[in-house]
N, C-alpha and C positions, 0 to 999 in steps of 0.2 A: 865675209869677202869684203876685197880693197874697189874701190871707185874704177879703179883700171880694171881690173876683170870687168866690168859690165863693160865697158866702154868698149875695151876690146871683143866682145860676145855680141856689141851692137853693128860692128862693121860701120864702114866709111861715109853715111851722111853726111856727114857735118851740120855744123852747124849752122843754119838759117837767121842772118844776121839783114838789118834792113840801116841805112844813113840818116846820123840826125839830121831832120827838117825832111824825113818824110811823112807824106799824108796817112791821115789814121785809115780813110778810104782802100790806098794801096795796100797799106800792112794787113788790112783784114782779107784782103781779094790774093794775097801772100798766104794767110794761113789757110782759105779756103782753098784755095788750089793744092797747093804740099797737106793737103789734112792734118796741121798741125795747132798744140795750141798755143804755141807762144813764137814772139820772134825777143832775137837781142839785137840792143839798138849797138852799133860798131861803125865807127869812123874807117877804122883801117880793116875790120874783117876778124883780129884779133882781140881785140879791147873790147870789154864790155862795160859800156857806160850805162844802161840798163834793161829792163826787160819791160815787154810788152806780152798780157794775154787776152784771151778769148776774151774771158772774164773779165777784164778791165776797160777794154770797150764795151761790152752791155754795158755794163756798170755806168758811164761816160753816156751812153744814148737815153737810160733811162735816167740819168739826171738833168740833160743837156740837148736833148731831143737830136735828128740826125743833125744838126746843124755839129755838131761837136767830127764831122767825120772829113769836114778839111780843114781841122786844125793839124798839128804833125804831130807824131808819135813822141818826140822830146816831153810835148806838154802833159802826155798822160802816164808816158811808163814807172816803170818804180825806179828811183833813181838809187836808193840802199840796196843793195844786193846781195844776198847771202849765198855767199858758193863756196865749193871744198876745193879741194884736192884729190890727185889722185890718187893718193895714199889715203886718204878718209875712208872711217870703216861703211860699209851702208846702211847699218842698223843707226851710226851715227845721223847719218846722209837723211834718213828717213823719220829718223826721229825731230832732228830738226825742220823739215818737208811739214809735216801732223799736226809741228807745234807753233809752225808760222803759218800753215794751211794755205800755205801755195804747193805748188806740182813740178816745178822746173827749175834746176839748178844748175846752172855755169860754172865751169870744173874749170879754176883756173893755176896756173902752174906760172910762175917769175912771172908774174904779171900779164899775163898771153892769156888767152881762154883758148883752151885744147880740148872742147867738149862741151856737151847740156848730158844731161842725166838727169831722166823725168820719175813721177813717186812710181809707175808702171815698171819701169826698169827696174830697177831697186825693187819692187817688188817679188817682178820675176824670177829675179838672181835669186830672193829669198827662196820664194819657193824650190827651186831647183835647187840650192843647198837642202833644204828641209827634205825632197825627194829622196836624196843621195844618203843624207843622215840616215831617214827611215828602212830603204836598201839595206847601208852595213849594219843596221842594226838585227835588223830582221835575220839576214846572214850568219852575226852571230849568236843570235838568239837559236836556228835550225841546225849551227855547227856547222856552217861548210864556212 
């Protein structure tokens, strides 16, 4: 299955972005309010300058205390993004996420962000694929 199929099945929630300079505390509020695990740092809404996750915030709280909440997202965001395209295979994306130990990956086409895929999205799609394969095999075995 390709990434574009997964994005299509997600609907049009869009990618939650924050601008560079946003306070960590404001980013944390957005994560909590929207019940999401990450925000993409973007000046335009379509560029991906970095990514900040709940885990990033928790690590900074543990290392620096509550004072880190008045820092900006630029300070703690992951700048070296691992991205994919719509035509990438879900299994390849899942491998990259597993090896890199991260759960969110921006989907980039022609330099613009067109979506965000999570490890949960990929696992759900893969389970759906496996269920269809199982059903097809059972049908072949039963002679249907």
